[in-house]
C-alpha positions as a printed NumPy array, in Angstrom:
array([[ 41.007, 158.87 ,  78.673],
       [ 38.097, 156.725,  80.67 ],
       [ 38.966, 153.22 ,  80.43 ],
       [ 35.513, 150.797,  81.399],
       [ 35.775, 147.642,  82.91 ],
       [ 32.598, 145.756,  82.254],
       [ 31.225, 142.236,  83.533],
       [ 27.983, 140.989,  82.039],
       [ 25.133, 138.775,  82.598],
       [ 25.625, 139.115,  86.561],
       [ 22.691, 137.684,  88.586],
       [ 21.773, 139.367,  91.722],
       [ 23.789, 136.622,  93.906],
       [ 26.968, 137.649,  92.058],
       [ 26.281, 141.446,  93.152],
       [ 25.793, 139.984,  96.709],
       [ 29.061, 138.503,  96.752],
       [ 30.774, 141.54 ,  95.268],
       [ 29.095, 143.347,  98.431],
       [ 30.01 , 140.869, 100.942],
       [ 33.609, 141.006,  99.385],
       [ 33.549, 144.991,  99.456],
       [ 32.399, 144.987, 103.187],
       [ 35.243, 142.325, 104.36 ],
       [ 37.74 , 144.51 , 102.399],
       [ 36.531, 147.529, 103.869],
       [ 36.657, 146.284, 107.543],
       [ 40.038, 145.195, 106.963],
       [ 41.04 , 148.623, 105.497],
       [ 39.312, 150.349, 108.352],
       [ 41.769, 148.298, 110.974],
       [ 44.543, 148.919, 108.794],
       [ 43.466, 152.888, 109.349],
       [ 43.454, 152.653, 112.905],
       [ 46.423, 150.646, 113.741],
       [ 48.893, 151.796, 110.957],
       [ 51.221, 154.801, 111.558],
       [ 50.352, 156.458, 108.525],
       [ 46.485, 155.742, 108.425],
       [ 46.106, 158.09 , 105.104],
       [ 47.468, 155.596, 102.966],
       [ 44.239, 153.596, 103.422],
       [ 41.549, 156.481, 103.272],
       [ 41.583, 156.711,  99.228],
       [ 41.19 , 152.937,  99.338],
       [ 38.545, 152.738, 102.082],
       [ 36.5  , 155.814, 100.016],
       [ 36.738, 154.113,  96.663],
       [ 35.333, 150.701,  98.46 ],
       [ 32.68 , 152.269,  99.97 ],
       [ 31.368, 154.341,  97.111],
       [ 31.632, 151.082,  94.669],
       [ 29.768, 149.139,  97.379],
       [ 26.95 , 151.848,  97.461],
       [ 26.627, 151.421,  93.768],
       [ 26.45 , 147.614,  93.764],
       [ 23.938, 148.284,  96.828],
       [ 21.832, 150.273,  94.753],
       [ 21.273, 147.161,  91.764],
       [ 20.271, 144.574,  94.747],
       [ 18.115, 147.354,  96.544],
       [ 15.216, 147.626,  93.994],
       [ 11.956, 146.166,  94.341],
       [ 12.444, 144.036,  90.749],
       [ 16.013, 143.593,  90.193],
       [ 16.742, 142.179,  86.387],
       [ 17.48 , 138.826,  85.728],
       [ 21.055, 139.462,  84.09 ],
       [ 22.683, 142.851,  84.53 ],
       [ 25.981, 144.555,  83.519],
       [ 28.434, 146.331,  85.526],
       [ 30.437, 148.99 ,  84.229],
       [ 33.741, 149.875,  86.386],
       [ 36.277, 152.562,  86.192],
       [ 39.879, 151.244,  86.583],
       [ 40.314, 152.571,  89.843],
       [ 37.043, 150.819,  91.063],
       [ 37.919, 147.534,  89.21 ],
       [ 41.236, 147.387,  91.144],
       [ 39.551, 147.763,  94.401],
       [ 37.035, 145.268,  93.631],
       [ 39.843, 142.911,  92.557],
       [ 41.674, 143.459,  95.94 ],
       [ 38.361, 142.857,  97.673],
       [ 37.689, 139.526,  95.885],
       [ 41.405, 138.436,  96.09 ],
       [ 41.188, 138.918,  99.844],
       [ 37.967, 137.184, 100.088],
       [ 39.09 , 134.22 ,  97.959],
       [ 42.115, 133.945, 100.084],
       [ 40.05 , 133.492, 103.707],
       [ 39.719, 130.017, 105.197],
       [ 36.34 , 130.808, 106.251],
       [ 35.179, 131.33 , 102.091],
       [ 33.354, 128.284, 100.727],
       [ 34.899, 126.334,  97.576],
       [ 31.965, 127.816,  95.553],
       [ 32.411, 131.424,  96.517],
       [ 36.171, 130.813,  95.909],
       [ 35.313, 129.619,  92.611],
       [ 32.887, 132.342,  91.978],
       [ 35.579, 135.015,  93.101],
       [ 38.193, 133.471,  90.626],
       [ 35.562, 133.972,  87.938],
       [ 35.466, 137.735,  88.476],
       [ 38.909, 138.052,  88.976],
       [ 39.517, 136.371,  85.772],
       [ 37.059, 138.538,  84.087],
       [ 38.172, 141.64 ,  85.317],
       [ 41.926, 140.939,  84.969],
       [ 41.587, 140.345,  81.092],
       [ 40.291, 143.817,  80.614],
       [ 42.948, 145.513,  82.673],
       [ 45.486, 147.306,  80.748],
       [ 49.003, 146.525,  81.094],
       [ 51.625, 149.045,  81.907],
       [ 52.563, 149.066,  78.227],
       [ 49.482, 149.367,  77.061],
       [ 48.661, 152.706,  79.529],
       [ 52.026, 154.012,  78.178],
       [ 51.403, 153.686,  74.891],
       [ 47.865, 155.14 ,  75.252],
       [ 49.234, 158.057,  77.18 ],
       [ 52.044, 158.923,  74.407],
       [ 49.284, 158.851,  71.366]])
């Protein structure tokens, strides 16, 4: 079972926002890894964050990137992106426009996430 979360009609500026959120989130996870007594708890999330950042960076590094793109995310990458967007949205330095864009992606991803009941139903079938 591999569920895919899809974000459609993404512009290059949307990918740049996601990269910024992931970069900021990776910095926070790195700090937590260095100061917390159990650093291994943050290593998995940091690894997924860096991997997702590179995936998104590949889309923005092209010479002539498409005007509109689609982003497919596995559940674990979608959860990390959600956490990164939530963190970026909560920062005081984030502008209202960026906060609204974060909200747009949070809602788009969140509505596609399976609930616990749906996951259990899929596992038992």
